[in-house]
Backbone of each chain as ProteinMPNN parsed JSONL, in Angstrom:
{"seq_chain_A": "XXXXXXXXXXXXXXXXXXXXXXXXXXXXXXXXXXXXXXXXXXXXXXXXXXXXXXXXXXXXXXXXXXXXXXXXXXXXXXXXXXXXXXXXXXXXXXXXXXXXXXXXXXXXXXXXXXXXXXXXXXXXXXXXXXXXXXXXX", "coords_chain_A": {"N_chain_A": [[-26.284, 3.545, 3.998], [-24.824, 3.778, 0.827], [-25.913, 2.884, -2.497], [-23.855, 3.503, -4.345], [-21.456, 2.659, -3.044], [-21.648, 0.142, -2.418], [-21.95, -0.92, -5.095], [-19.288, -0.532, -5.955], [-17.419, -1.696, -3.969], [-16.681, -5.053, -2.85], [-17.255, -5.741, -0.267], [-19.541, -6.552, 2.339], [-22.185, -6.242, 4.908], [-21.336, -7.625, 8.003], [-19.115, -6.238, 7.459], [-18.529, -4.192, 5.753], [-17.093, -1.116, 5.654], [-17.225, 1.599, 4.875], [-19.179, 4.405, 4.793], [-19.621, 6.365, 3.122], [-18.474, 8.438, 0.31], [-16.725, 11.213, 0.053], [-15.013, 12.843, -1.187], [-13.398, 12.103, -4.413], [-10.809, 11.579, -6.451], [-10.145, 9.684, -8.999], [-7.171, 7.591, -8.552], [-5.748, 9.458, -7.383], [-6.509, 10.908, -4.959], [-8.724, 9.986, -1.969], [-11.522, 10.896, -0.155], [-13.233, 9.514, 2.46], [-16.126, 8.494, 4.52], [-17.13, 7.105, 7.702], [-19.652, 6.411, 9.972], [-19.606, 5.732, 13.224], [-21.687, 3.588, 14.931], [-23.679, 2.712, 17.955], [-24.7, 0.189, 17.358], [-22.791, -1.228, 15.768], [-21.116, -4.393, 15.254], [-18.921, -5.304, 16.421], [-18.6, -3.602, 18.726], [-19.912, -4.812, 20.885], [-18.347, -6.581, 22.173], [-15.827, -5.353, 22.346], [-15.108, -3.007, 24.089], [-16.71, -4.938, 26.507], [-19.157, -2.898, 27.892], [-17.595, -0.807, 27.393], [-17.349, 0.486, 25.02], [-15.13, 0.377, 21.978], [-13.375, 1.281, 19.282], [-11.699, -1.119, 17.637], [-8.267, -0.826, 16.771], [-7.316, -2.386, 14.431], [-9.363, -2.17, 12.84], [-9.475, 0.447, 11.738], [-7.427, 0.208, 9.992], [-8.404, -1.567, 8.204], [-10.576, 0.141, 7.227], [-9.243, 2.172, 5.867], [-7.982, 0.578, 3.901], [-10.504, -0.151, 2.631], [-11.258, 2.437, 1.95], [-9.232, 3.113, 0.101], [-9.764, 1.486, -1.897], [-11.456, 2.938, -3.585], [-9.928, 4.617, -5.057], [-9.249, 3.177, -7.182], [-10.297, 3.265, -10.634], [-12.24, 1.394, -11.8], [-15.04, -0.687, -10.746], [-14.807, -2.719, -7.785], [-16.449, -4.763, -7.043], [-17.235, -8.035, -6.963], [-14.593, -8.839, -7.734], [-11.424, -9.714, -6.498], [-9.675, -8.237, -3.743], [-6.858, -7.568, -1.651], [-5.179, -7.091, 1.362], [-1.916, -6.529, 1.372], [0.357, -5.68, 2.785], [1.092, -4.052, 5.744], [2.605, -0.868, 6.896], [4.331, 0.98, 9.057], [2.032, 1.765, 10.888], [0.511, 3.803, 12.89], [-1.233, 4.375, 16.024], [-2.962, 6.928, 17.026], [-5.109, 7.887, 18.624], [-8.276, 7.178, 20.084], [-11.332, 5.779, 19.01], [-14.926, 6.049, 19.298], [-18.361, 4.989, 19.793], [-20.726, 6.932, 17.963], [-18.759, 8.755, 16.74], [-17.796, 10.246, 13.896], [-16.026, 9.297, 11.49], [-13.177, 10.398, 9.367], [-11.844, 9.387, 6.532], [-8.964, 9.356, 4.788], [-7.199, 8.866, 1.739], [-4.348, 8.452, -0.192], [-2.502, 7.592, -3.202], [0.803, 6.092, -3.032], [2.554, 4.767, -4.816], [2.871, 2.344, -7.311], [2.901, -0.831, -8.573], [2.97, -3.808, -10.723], [0.351, -4.658, -10.112], [0.184, -4.123, -7.659], [-0.625, -1.769, -5.102], [0.376, 0.929, -3.229], [-0.636, 2.889, -0.548], [-0.933, 5.893, 1.302], [-2.623, 6.516, 4.284], [-4.981, 8.139, 6.382], [-6.819, 8.096, 9.292], [-9.1, 10.306, 10.915], [-10.901, 12.461, 13.277], [-13.102, 15.249, 13.71], [-10.786, 16.795, 13.209], [-8.968, 15.554, 14.87], [-6.086, 13.507, 14.666], [-6.452, 10.076, 14.445], [-5.096, 7.579, 13.578], [-2.426, 6.864, 11.48], [-1.139, 5.367, 8.39], [0.754, 3.294, 6.135], [-0.394, 1.357, 3.617], [-0.329, -1.665, 1.615], [-1.935, -2.628, -1.164], [-3.378, -5.462, -2.884], [-4.536, -6.494, -5.997], [-6.561, -8.785, -7.479], [-6.989, -10.294, -10.614]], "CA_chain_A": [[-25.096, 3.082, 3.03], [-25.451, 4.265, -0.48], [-25.627, 1.979, -3.647], [-22.547, 3.718, -5.02], [-20.558, 2.251, -2.362], [-21.929, -1.527, -2.615], [-21.57, -1.123, -6.599], [-17.802, -0.514, -6.065], [-16.777, -2.558, -3.037], [-17.183, -6.122, -2.672], [-17.685, -5.937, 1.215], [-20.812, -6.38, 2.788], [-22.57, -6.351, 6.308], [-20.841, -6.581, 8.899], [-17.558, -5.894, 7.089], [-18.575, -3.096, 4.799], [-16.909, -0.185, 6.572], [-17.267, 2.832, 4.518], [-20.461, 4.81, 4.672], [-20.023, 7.618, 2.045], [-17.194, 8.813, -0.293], [-16.981, 12.518, 0.221], [-14.079, 13.45, -2.361], [-12.893, 11.165, -5.058], [-10.028, 11.693, -7.609], [-9.355, 8.404, -9.173], [-5.698, 7.432, -8.66], [-4.927, 10.767, -6.757], [-6.972, 11.158, -3.775], [-10.189, 9.666, -1.814], [-11.852, 11.108, 1.346], [-14.425, 8.784, 2.775], [-16.637, 8.696, 5.989], [-17.81, 6.154, 8.234], [-20.218, 6.902, 11.318], [-19.605, 4.578, 14.173], [-23.127, 3.58, 15.799], [-23.669, 1.649, 18.918], [-25.008, -1.116, 16.743], [-21.679, -1.93, 15.266], [-21.168, -5.839, 15.916], [-17.521, -5.405, 17.231], [-18.685, -2.942, 19.922], [-20.568, -5.78, 21.842], [-17.209, -7.406, 22.895], [-14.745, -4.437, 22.334], [-15.035, -4.063, 25.208], [-18.032, -4.795, 27.246], [-19.571, -1.796, 28.634], [-16.573, 0.319, 27.232], [-17.167, 0.285, 23.554], [-13.947, 1.11, 21.556], [-13.153, 0.786, 17.721], [-10.345, -1.919, 17.349], [-7.134, -0.361, 15.909], [-7.201, -2.981, 13.207], [-10.554, -1.965, 11.833], [-9.161, 1.736, 11.174], [-6.757, -0.064, 8.837], [-9.345, -2.223, 7.172], [-11.44, 1.321, 6.737], [-8.551, 2.972, 4.931], [-7.981, -0.27, 2.873], [-11.645, -0.033, 1.844], [-11.356, 3.448, 1.144], [-8.362, 2.787, -0.879], [-10.549, 0.802, -3.092], [-11.984, 4.158, -4.531], [-8.781, 5.125, -5.892], [-9.383, 2.444, -8.586], [-11.426, 3.609, -11.468], [-13.025, 0.094, -11.918], [-15.582, -1.239, -9.527], [-13.949, -4.071, -7.413], [-17.313, -5.768, -6.777], [-16.94, -9.429, -7.788], [-13.172, -9.246, -7.726], [-10.709, -9.887, -5.014], [-8.765, -7.223, -3.514], [-6.311, -8.089, -0.57], [-4.041, -6.185, 2.18], [-0.683, -7.249, 1.131], [1.449, -5.344, 3.684], [0.888, -2.807, 6.595], [3.771, -0.333, 7.097], [4.12, 2.347, 9.787], [0.832, 1.904, 11.34], [0.519, 4.367, 14.331], [-2.428, 4.632, 16.532], [-2.624, 7.903, 17.905], [-6.368, 8.194, 19.366], [-9.414, 6.057, 20.165], [-12.543, 6.213, 18.315], [-16.047, 5.602, 20.12], [-19.71, 5.127, 18.893], [-20.965, 8.452, 17.867], [-17.735, 9.391, 15.968], [-17.724, 10.279, 12.47], [-14.486, 9.143, 11.039], [-12.891, 10.765, 8.099], [-10.715, 8.343, 6.07], [-8.097, 9.918, 3.667], [-6.107, 7.984, 1.258], [-3.599, 8.993, -1.541], [-1.392, 6.424, -3.597], [2.323, 6.447, -3.388], [3.484, 4.04, -5.777], [2.157, 1.182, -7.85], [3.7, -1.904, -9.724], [2.567, -4.943, -10.842], [-0.991, -5.101, -9.483], [0.173, -3.772, -6.148], [-0.758, -0.165, -4.997], [0.661, 1.34, -1.966], [-1.461, 4.003, -0.152], [-0.872, 6.491, 2.634], [-3.798, 6.85, 4.895], [-5.068, 9.019, 7.624], [-8.13, 8.386, 10.047], [-9.332, 11.521, 11.907], [-12.218, 12.638, 13.735], [-13.005, 16.32, 13.953], [-9.437, 17.282, 13.247], [-8.034, 14.745, 15.672], [-5.838, 12.193, 13.984], [-6.506, 8.668, 15.299], [-4.474, 6.583, 13.071], [-1.991, 6.938, 9.882], [-0.588, 3.947, 8.093], [0.813, 2.898, 4.843], [-0.941, 0.096, 3.329], [-0.185, -2.328, 0.445], [-3.293, -3.598, -1.679], [-3.119, -6.297, -3.953], [-5.925, -6.664, -6.676], [-6.433, -10.117, -8.44], [-8.012, -10.407, -11.705]], "C_chain_A": [[-25.642, 3.159, 1.726], [-25.066, 3.002, -1.418], [-24.277, 1.973, -4.126], [-21.374, 2.735, -4.328], [-20.608, 0.589, -2.539], [-21.634, -1.821, -4.26], [-20.035, -1.226, -6.734], [-17.007, -1.464, -5.288], [-17.514, -3.866, -3.095], [-17.814, -6.596, -1.052], [-18.946, -5.694, 1.494], [-21.062, -6.647, 4.379], [-21.916, -7.595, 6.9], [-19.572, -6.024, 8.587], [-17.506, -4.706, 5.878], [-18.403, -1.752, 5.695], [-16.537, 1.31, 6.044], [-18.718, 3.185, 4.234], [-20.786, 5.749, 3.29], [-18.489, 8.012, 1.693], [-17.652, 10.297, -0.563], [-16.3, 13.443, -0.992], [-13.62, 12.22, -3.109], [-12.288, 11.692, -6.377], [-9.281, 10.688, -7.931], [-7.704, 8.586, -9.253], [-4.905, 8.677, -8.113], [-5.482, 10.965, -5.195], [-8.41, 10.745, -3.352], [-10.284, 10.082, -0.242], [-13.419, 10.319, 1.489], [-14.86, 9.076, 4.222], [-17.203, 7.488, 6.467], [-18.167, 6.489, 9.668], [-20.096, 5.588, 12.057], [-21.041, 4.712, 14.908], [-22.931, 2.434, 16.892], [-24.069, 0.353, 18.23], [-23.922, -1.876, 16.045], [-21.323, -3.336, 15.894], [-19.836, -5.88, 16.796], [-17.525, -4.506, 18.582], [-19.313, -3.884, 21.143], [-19.194, -6.37, 22.833], [-16.081, -6.588, 22.809], [-14.859, -3.249, 22.771], [-16.23, -3.882, 25.791], [-18.193, -3.791, 28.057], [-18.617, -0.643, 28.266], [-16.343, 0.142, 25.836], [-16.033, 1.224, 22.864], [-13.676, 0.419, 20.194], [-11.718, 0.125, 17.787], [-9.573, -1.038, 16.311], [-7.279, -0.811, 14.471], [-8.222, -2.694, 12.067], [-10.182, -0.411, 11.365], [-8.457, 1.197, 9.904], [-7.654, -0.733, 7.717], [-10.245, -0.822, 6.469], [-10.679, 1.798, 5.786], [-8.226, 2.067, 3.767], [-9.135, -0.192, 1.797], [-11.779, 1.341, 1.051], [-10.526, 3.644, -0.083], [-8.941, 2.339, -2.096], [-11.039, 1.604, -3.969], [-11.101, 4.81, -5.231], [-8.848, 4.472, -7.246], [-10.585, 2.9, -9.271], [-12.587, 2.499, -11.615], [-13.713, -0.361, -10.816], [-14.846, -2.557, -9.291], [-15.015, -5.188, -7.073], [-17.238, -6.996, -7.625], [-15.606, -9.631, -8.017], [-12.512, -9.312, -6.396], [-9.647, -8.744, -4.799], [-8.165, -7.363, -1.913], [-5.415, -6.995, 0.001], [-2.919, -7.125, 2.02], [0.395, -6.849, 2.309], [0.856, -3.871, 4.42], [2.233, -2.358, 7.178], [3.313, 0.824, 8.044], [2.724, 2.683, 10.182], [0.974, 2.577, 12.773], [-0.797, 4.775, 14.745], [-2.46, 5.575, 17.581], [-3.814, 8.346, 18.868], [-7.319, 7.124, 19.391], [-10.516, 6.672, 19.677], [-13.738, 5.268, 19.127], [-17.261, 5.699, 19.321], [-20.048, 6.698, 19.101], [-20.147, 9.178, 16.926], [-17.896, 9.369, 14.628], [-16.345, 10.394, 12.177], [-14.329, 9.668, 9.53], [-11.584, 9.846, 7.621], [-10.253, 8.854, 4.758], [-7.116, 9.049, 3.169], [-5.523, 8.658, -0.011], [-2.575, 7.795, -1.835], [0.124, 7.162, -3.461], [2.931, 5.958, -4.262], [2.426, 2.892, -6.248], [2.827, 0.404, -8.739], [3.114, -3.14, -9.673], [1.33, -5.463, -9.954], [-0.941, -4.669, -7.874], [0.128, -2.133, -6.1], [-0.302, 0.302, -3.428], [0.018, 2.726, -1.662], [-0.881, 4.601, 1.165], [-2.273, 6.846, 3.141], [-3.736, 7.444, 6.242], [-6.611, 8.728, 8.17], [-8.196, 9.42, 10.992], [-10.862, 11.53, 12.103], [-12.254, 14.074, 14.423], [-11.835, 16.886, 14.279], [-8.658, 16.707, 14.273], [-7.511, 13.643, 14.859], [-5.725, 11.086, 14.861], [-5.485, 7.681, 14.809], [-3.843, 7.076, 11.46], [-1.237, 5.51, 9.955], [-0.304, 3.949, 6.513], [0.376, 1.517, 4.569], [-0.635, -0.427, 1.825], [-1.368, -2.921, -0.052], [-2.882, -4.116, -2.763], [-4.554, -6.458, -4.739], [-5.652, -7.707, -7.4], [-7.529, -9.983, -9.271], [-8.419, -9.075, -12.108]], "O_chain_A": [[-26.752, 2.702, 1.453], [-24.123, 2.25, -1.174], [-23.591, 0.97, -4.324], [-20.526, 2.153, -5.004], [-19.596, -0.071, -2.779], [-21.126, -2.887, -4.609], [-19.558, -1.973, -7.588], [-16.03, -2.02, -5.79], [-18.721, -3.914, -3.331], [-18.589, -7.515, -0.785], [-19.527, -4.73, 0.997], [-20.197, -7.218, 5.043], [-21.979, -8.623, 6.225], [-18.971, -5.355, 9.428], [-16.493, -4.446, 5.229], [-19.341, -1.316, 6.363], [-15.75, 2.061, 6.62], [-19.429, 2.441, 3.559], [-21.828, 5.821, 2.639], [-17.536, 7.951, 2.47], [-18.655, 10.603, -1.207], [-16.803, 14.408, -1.567], [-13.437, 11.227, -2.405], [-12.99, 12.161, -7.272], [-8.135, 10.509, -7.52], [-7.111, 9.482, -9.854], [-3.711, 8.889, -8.326], [-4.651, 11.184, -4.313], [-9.328, 11.021, -4.124], [-9.496, 9.779, 0.653], [-14.428, 10.512, 0.811], [-14.179, 9.735, 5.009], [-17.79, 6.784, 5.645], [-17.309, 6.796, 10.495], [-20.439, 4.513, 11.564], [-21.451, 5.771, 15.382], [-22.196, 1.457, 16.751], [-23.593, -0.651, 18.76], [-24.093, -3.059, 15.748], [-21.248, -3.368, 17.122], [-19.819, -6.522, 17.847], [-16.631, -4.625, 19.42], [-19.114, -3.553, 22.312], [-19.223, -6.507, 24.056], [-15.096, -7.161, 23.275], [-14.738, -2.321, 21.971], [-16.835, -2.817, 25.673], [-17.41, -3.69, 29.001], [-18.812, 0.451, 28.796], [-15.271, -0.303, 25.427], [-15.939, 2.438, 23.047], [-13.745, -0.799, 20.03], [-10.708, 0.804, 17.973], [-10.059, -0.61, 15.264], [-7.355, -0.051, 13.506], [-8.09, -2.867, 10.856], [-10.833, -0.109, 10.365], [-8.81, 1.642, 8.812], [-7.587, -0.437, 6.524], [-10.522, -0.826, 5.27], [-11.244, 1.944, 4.702], [-8.162, 2.594, 2.656], [-8.989, -0.169, 0.575], [-12.228, 1.463, -0.088], [-10.938, 4.196, -1.103], [-8.624, 2.783, -3.2], [-11.145, 1.213, -5.131], [-11.495, 5.621, -6.069], [-8.566, 5.068, -8.285], [-11.691, 2.956, -8.733], [-13.772, 2.82, -11.533], [-13.036, -0.479, -9.795], [-14.392, -3.309, -10.154], [-14.657, -6.344, -6.846], [-17.185, -6.948, -8.854], [-15.346, -10.704, -8.562], [-13.061, -8.981, -5.345], [-8.858, -8.426, -5.689], [-8.974, -7.269, -0.99], [-4.949, -6.107, -0.713], [-2.928, -8.285, 2.431], [1.208, -7.686, 2.699], [0.346, -2.908, 3.848], [2.947, -3.132, 7.816], [2.271, 1.47, 7.927], [2.24, 3.769, 9.862], [1.494, 1.964, 13.706], [-1.498, 5.449, 13.991], [-2.136, 5.335, 18.744], [-3.566, 9.091, 19.816], [-7.115, 6.145, 18.673], [-10.741, 7.873, 19.822], [-13.572, 4.104, 19.492], [-17.288, 6.376, 18.293], [-19.758, 7.442, 20.038], [-20.628, 10.127, 16.307], [-18.186, 8.267, 14.162], [-15.61, 11.327, 12.5], [-15.152, 9.433, 8.646], [-10.554, 9.679, 8.274], [-10.964, 8.823, 3.754], [-6.283, 8.509, 3.896], [-6.222, 9.343, -0.758], [-1.963, 7.171, -0.968], [0.47, 8.321, -3.689], [3.928, 6.552, -4.674], [1.38, 2.618, -5.66], [3.358, 0.946, -9.708], [2.737, -3.572, -8.584], [1.347, -6.472, -9.249], [-1.846, -4.855, -7.06], [0.716, -1.392, -6.888], [-0.914, -0.23, -2.502], [0.14, 3.638, -2.48], [-0.399, 3.861, 2.023], [-3.034, 7.461, 2.394], [-2.811, 7.35, 7.049], [-7.555, 9.125, 7.486], [-7.358, 9.445, 11.894], [-11.751, 10.948, 11.481], [-11.64, 14.259, 15.474], [-11.659, 17.429, 15.37], [-7.647, 17.319, 14.616], [-8.305, 12.85, 14.353], [-5.028, 11.094, 15.876], [-5.0, 6.93, 15.655], [-4.522, 7.511, 10.53], [-0.88, 4.808, 10.901], [-1.052, 4.538, 5.732], [0.773, 0.585, 5.27], [-0.702, 0.378, 0.896], [-1.875, -3.787, 0.661], [-2.165, -3.532, -3.575], [-5.6, -6.538, -4.095], [-4.585, -7.732, -8.013], [-8.677, -9.676, -8.947], [-9.257, -8.929, -12.998]]}, "seq_chain_B": "XXXXXXXXXXXXXXXXXXXXXXXXXXXXXXXXXXXXXXXXXXXXXXXXXXXXXXXXXXXXXXXXXXXXXXXXXXXXXXXXXXXXX", "coords_chain_B": {"N_chain_B": [[30.261, 2.076, -14.529], [30.815, 0.001, -12.889], [30.785, 1.155, -10.516], [28.067, 2.097, -10.237], [26.798, -0.337, -10.268], [27.513, -1.163, -7.859], [26.295, 0.6, -6.117], [23.651, 0.05, -6.883], [23.41, -2.363, -5.664], [23.941, -1.914, -3.015], [21.563, -0.206, -2.602], [19.513, -2.042, -2.779], [20.029, -3.715, -0.529], [19.744, -1.838, 1.471], [17.128, -0.915, 1.084], [15.52, -3.169, 1.267], [16.074, -3.968, 3.542], [18.03, -6.244, 4.003], [19.381, -7.566, 6.078], [22.68, -7.984, 7.379], [23.736, -8.732, 4.942], [26.023, -8.133, 2.387], [27.178, -6.001, -0.445], [28.898, -7.443, -2.056], [27.917, -9.987, -1.665], [25.989, -10.397, -3.419], [25.172, -11.861, -6.314], [25.829, -10.846, -9.561], [24.605, -11.753, -11.978], [22.775, -13.551, -10.888], [19.27, -14.458, -10.278], [16.906, -12.046, -9.228], [14.487, -12.364, -8.031], [12.211, -14.854, -6.787], [13.992, -17.955, -7.216], [17.541, -17.477, -6.314], [18.077, -14.187, -5.106], [15.762, -14.211, -3.936], [13.372, -12.648, -3.721], [10.058, -10.982, -3.595], [6.894, -9.961, -4.885], [6.035, -7.7, -3.433], [8.522, -6.905, -2.568], [9.386, -6.008, -4.969], [7.837, -3.496, -5.663], [8.888, -1.94, -3.58], [11.455, -1.707, -4.414], [11.007, -0.434, -6.773], [10.293, 2.117, -5.825], [12.648, 2.694, -4.317], [14.539, 2.761, -6.679], [13.473, 5.164, -7.904], [13.979, 7.3, -5.994], [16.366, 6.978, -5.107], [18.011, 6.963, -7.622], [16.603, 8.685, -9.267], [15.176, 7.534, -11.403], [12.37, 6.768, -12.891], [10.111, 4.056, -12.902], [7.781, 3.419, -15.234], [6.81, 1.739, -17.345], [5.686, -1.025, -16.868], [6.302, -3.711, -17.969], [8.795, -3.388, -18.895], [10.069, -2.727, -16.57], [9.886, -5.159, -15.028], [11.581, -6.866, -16.712], [13.748, -5.688, -16.295], [14.213, -5.997, -13.753], [15.361, -8.743, -13.666], [18.066, -9.282, -13.006], [21.035, -8.128, -11.207], [22.701, -7.072, -13.054], [21.142, -6.525, -15.302], [19.442, -4.721, -14.138], [20.943, -2.602, -13.583], [21.88, -1.749, -15.951], [19.457, -0.748, -16.996], [19.081, 1.451, -15.356], [21.273, 2.904, -15.982], [20.962, 3.601, -18.464], [18.326, 4.969, -18.499], [19.16, 7.179, -16.827], [20.876, 8.42, -18.23], [18.959, 9.336, -20.282]], "CA_chain_B": [[29.155, 0.95, -14.333], [30.759, -0.92, -11.659], [30.36, 2.103, -9.114], [26.408, 2.149, -10.141], [26.497, -1.564, -9.921], [27.565, -1.289, -6.382], [25.338, 1.48, -5.647], [22.398, -0.634, -6.893], [23.243, -3.528, -4.777], [23.709, -1.147, -1.664], [20.226, 0.177, -2.533], [18.667, -3.265, -2.67], [20.274, -4.2, 0.766], [19.092, -1.065, 2.469], [15.747, -0.62, 0.904], [14.665, -4.364, 1.492], [16.402, -4.636, 4.787], [18.64, -7.505, 3.822], [20.315, -7.461, 7.06], [23.841, -8.837, 7.26], [24.297, -9.171, 3.539], [26.937, -7.256, 1.608], [27.109, -5.934, -1.732], [29.667, -8.663, -2.669], [27.422, -11.292, -1.761], [24.869, -10.435, -4.247], [25.778, -12.131, -7.711], [25.496, -9.861, -10.827], [23.571, -12.441, -12.742], [21.592, -14.455, -10.448], [18.059, -13.935, -10.275], [16.468, -11.424, -7.919], [13.171, -12.805, -7.653], [12.131, -16.486, -6.874], [15.36, -18.299, -6.83], [18.758, -16.395, -6.169], [18.018, -13.396, -3.997], [14.438, -14.904, -3.231], [12.596, -11.371, -3.64], [8.666, -11.295, -3.917], [6.336, -8.83, -5.625], [6.128, -6.625, -2.451], [9.777, -6.243, -2.606], [9.381, -4.984, -6.266], [7.315, -2.33, -5.355], [9.944, -1.332, -2.939], [12.503, -1.414, -5.377], [10.496, 0.78, -7.819], [10.375, 3.357, -4.922], [14.004, 3.025, -4.313], [15.086, 3.41, -7.79], [13.023, 6.431, -8.125], [14.423, 8.139, -4.858], [18.046, 7.042, -5.154], [18.721, 7.181, -8.724], [15.821, 9.504, -10.045], [14.554, 6.905, -12.511], [10.905, 6.349, -12.7], [9.725, 2.887, -13.9], [6.4, 3.515, -15.755], [6.257, 0.759, -18.115], [5.691, -2.203, -15.952], [6.816, -4.933, -18.611], [10.158, -3.124, -18.952], [10.57, -2.848, -15.269], [9.906, -6.435, -14.815], [12.668, -7.103, -17.387], [14.911, -4.969, -15.689], [14.339, -6.751, -12.44], [15.885, -9.921, -13.668], [19.346, -9.484, -12.162], [21.57, -6.902, -10.791], [23.251, -6.532, -14.299], [20.015, -5.82, -16.135], [18.8, -3.509, -13.318], [22.228, -1.592, -13.526], [21.996, -1.242, -17.335], [18.387, -0.138, -17.19], [18.982, 2.845, -14.546], [22.314, 3.803, -16.601], [20.142, 3.967, -19.684], [17.328, 6.07, -18.106], [19.548, 8.244, -16.162], [21.475, 9.268, -19.292], [17.948, 9.977, -20.994]], "C_chain_B": [[29.447, 0.279, -13.354], [30.384, -0.102, -10.439], [28.67, 1.983, -9.235], [26.137, 0.797, -9.812], [26.46, -1.637, -8.224], [26.787, -0.451, -5.66], [23.827, 0.659, -5.75], [22.285, -1.636, -5.901], [23.047, -2.957, -3.31], [22.13, -0.758, -1.386], [19.228, -0.888, -2.221], [18.818, -3.679, -1.219], [19.499, -3.27, 1.783], [17.728, -1.016, 2.219], [14.931, -2.018, 1.481], [15.219, -4.858, 2.752], [17.065, -5.994, 5.005], [19.662, -7.524, 4.865], [21.442, -8.401, 7.093], [24.262, -9.461, 5.952], [25.121, -7.726, 3.116], [26.802, -7.257, 0.409], [27.857, -7.221, -2.52], [29.066, -10.032, -2.8], [26.323, -11.531, -2.713], [25.404, -10.692, -5.788], [25.162, -11.209, -8.752], [24.453, -10.463, -11.475], [22.696, -13.377, -12.304], [20.265, -13.73, -10.258], [17.537, -13.177, -8.992], [15.343, -12.114, -7.211], [13.068, -14.283, -7.655], [13.36, -16.913, -6.435], [16.408, -17.263, -6.842], [18.398, -15.752, -4.992], [16.586, -13.808, -3.17], [13.577, -13.526, -2.871], [11.023, -11.793, -3.991], [8.346, -10.048, -4.713], [6.327, -7.613, -4.839], [7.683, -5.858, -2.499], [9.928, -5.499, -3.767], [8.973, -3.936, -6.223], [8.341, -1.45, -4.557], [10.89, -0.835, -3.682], [12.275, -0.359, -6.362], [10.613, 2.155, -7.037], [11.791, 3.795, -4.789], [14.781, 3.475, -5.308], [14.774, 4.66, -8.173], [13.779, 7.333, -7.243], [15.824, 8.025, -4.992], [18.499, 7.383, -6.434], [17.822, 8.284, -9.608], [15.295, 8.903, -11.347], [13.121, 6.253, -12.278], [10.647, 5.192, -13.549], [8.17, 2.988, -14.123], [5.992, 2.643, -16.632], [6.721, -0.568, -17.193], [6.516, -3.48, -16.608], [8.428, -4.541, -18.577], [10.917, -3.263, -17.614], [10.654, -4.223, -14.637], [11.061, -6.96, -15.389], [13.717, -6.808, -16.927], [15.167, -5.754, -14.407], [15.046, -8.059, -12.472], [16.988, -10.281, -12.881], [19.923, -8.138, -11.847], [22.15, -6.266, -12.278], [22.229, -6.112, -15.201], [19.465, -4.571, -15.48], [19.833, -2.301, -13.486], [22.03, -0.888, -14.973], [20.742, -0.31, -17.553], [18.353, 1.327, -16.441], [20.016, 3.614, -15.45], [21.555, 4.389, -18.047], [19.165, 5.138, -19.416], [17.867, 7.222, -17.369], [20.151, 9.161, -17.317], [20.122, 10.118, -20.134], [17.506, 11.286, -20.809]], "O_chain_B": [[28.5, -0.19, -12.721], [29.769, -0.581, -9.487], [28.06, 1.761, -8.189], [25.2, 0.636, -9.029], [25.545, -2.083, -7.532], [26.568, -0.765, -4.491], [23.011, 0.665, -4.828], [21.224, -1.819, -5.303], [22.197, -3.395, -2.535], [21.55, -0.919, -0.312], [18.244, -0.68, -1.511], [17.784, -4.0, -0.632], [18.795, -3.698, 2.699], [17.024, -1.08, 3.227], [13.849, -1.918, 2.061], [14.958, -6.004, 3.12], [16.781, -6.75, 5.934], [20.839, -7.498, 4.505], [21.217, -9.587, 6.85], [24.966, -10.465, 5.848], [24.857, -6.577, 3.469], [26.36, -8.274, -0.127], [27.348, -7.83, -3.461], [29.38, -10.934, -3.576], [25.782, -12.629, -2.845], [25.996, -9.8, -6.394], [23.974, -10.895, -8.678], [23.395, -9.847, -11.6], [21.935, -13.989, -13.054], [20.216, -12.511, -10.098], [17.72, -13.631, -7.862], [15.316, -12.37, -6.008], [13.753, -14.945, -8.435], [13.875, -16.422, -5.43], [16.155, -16.184, -7.378], [18.335, -16.374, -3.931], [16.444, -13.697, -1.952], [13.144, -13.4, -1.725], [10.792, -12.836, -4.603], [9.185, -9.253, -5.135], [6.567, -6.537, -5.387], [7.932, -4.653, -2.476], [10.526, -4.424, -3.725], [9.686, -3.098, -6.773], [8.572, -0.298, -4.926], [11.189, 0.359, -3.66], [13.124, 0.451, -6.733], [10.994, 3.178, -7.604], [12.172, 4.937, -5.046], [15.606, 4.372, -5.133], [15.624, 5.34, -8.749], [14.295, 8.273, -7.849], [16.483, 9.065, -4.986], [19.454, 8.159, -6.451], [18.344, 8.734, -10.628], [14.998, 9.634, -12.292], [12.911, 5.308, -11.517], [10.891, 5.228, -14.755], [7.391, 2.653, -13.23], [4.779, 2.626, -16.84], [7.864, -0.948, -16.936], [7.267, -4.169, -15.918], [9.24, -5.4, -18.237], [12.041, -3.747, -17.483], [11.479, -4.41, -13.742], [11.732, -7.615, -14.592], [14.698, -7.54, -17.057], [16.306, -6.101, -14.093], [15.362, -8.549, -11.387], [17.027, -11.297, -12.187], [19.342, -7.11, -12.194], [22.015, -5.071, -12.541], [22.56, -5.198, -15.957], [19.099, -3.574, -16.103], [19.445, -1.133, -13.506], [22.025, 0.335, -15.114], [20.864, 0.746, -18.174], [17.671, 2.245, -16.896], [19.793, 4.795, -15.721], [21.69, 5.526, -18.499], [19.229, 6.171, -20.082], [17.158, 8.22, -17.241], [19.978, 10.378, -17.367], [20.23, 11.278, -20.533], [16.598, 11.736, -21.508]]}, "name": "protein", "num_of_chains": 2, "seq": "XXXXXXXXXXXXXXXXXXXXXXXXXXXXXXXXXXXXXXXXXXXXXXXXXXXXXXXXXXXXXXXXXXXXXXXXXXXXXXXXXXXXXXXXXXXXXXXXXXXXXXXXXXXXXXXXXXXXXXXXXXXXXXXXXXXXXXXXXXXXXXXXXXXXXXXXXXXXXXXXXXXXXXXXXXXXXXXXXXXXXXXXXXXXXXXXXXXXXXXXXXXXXXXXXXXXXXXXXXXXXX"}
C-alpha cells in the first residue's frame, strides 16, 4: 500500500480498497489496481471455504478510485456515495485476482460528481456501474 | 417560448422519472427544489445532463445554474438565452 494512496484517501484498513494508481489524469480518467489476497477480512465469511468478492465491494473500489479524479487530497474530508446507477455484475472475483479499476467522470454539479466505472481482471469485465459521489467540505 | 416551456417540463418528467405526472401539473413559477416539486441535489445533476442532451445547453457556471433551477420559468429563460448564444 503506497503512502500516495493514504495521503489522498481518508480510508484505512480494512476498508482501503485501492492498492495502486496506475494512470491518473485529474478530472479525466483514473486507472487503479487492487490485488485480492486470501487475507482480506471479507473472504472469511463470504463465503466459508468458497472465498468470493462481494459485489458491493466492487462498487466501493470504483468509488475510492473515483476519489483520485479530484485534484485535492480527500484525507481528512468526507466523501460519500450518493447514488448507484445501472450496476451490473458480470463476473466473480477471487483471491489472487488483480483487479483493474477504471473510472471517468460523466458530469459534475454543485459538489456532486457522477462517474462511470469498470472493474476488470485480465480483460474480463466483472462489473460496470455509474456512481454519484458527494464531497463535503 | 411556450413550446420550449412544455419541452422543459417533459424533459424534467422523463429525466427524473416523475411517473404519473403530466406537464400541466408542473406550475411554471413553483419552486423545483425543496418545496414545490421537491427535487434534491441528485435531481439537479440529472437535470444538468438532461438540459445538455435535450437542448444542447451546457451549465458550466454553477451559480447561474442554481439560479436557473429556481422554477420552470427561469429554467426556460436560461435555456432560450443560451440556445440563442
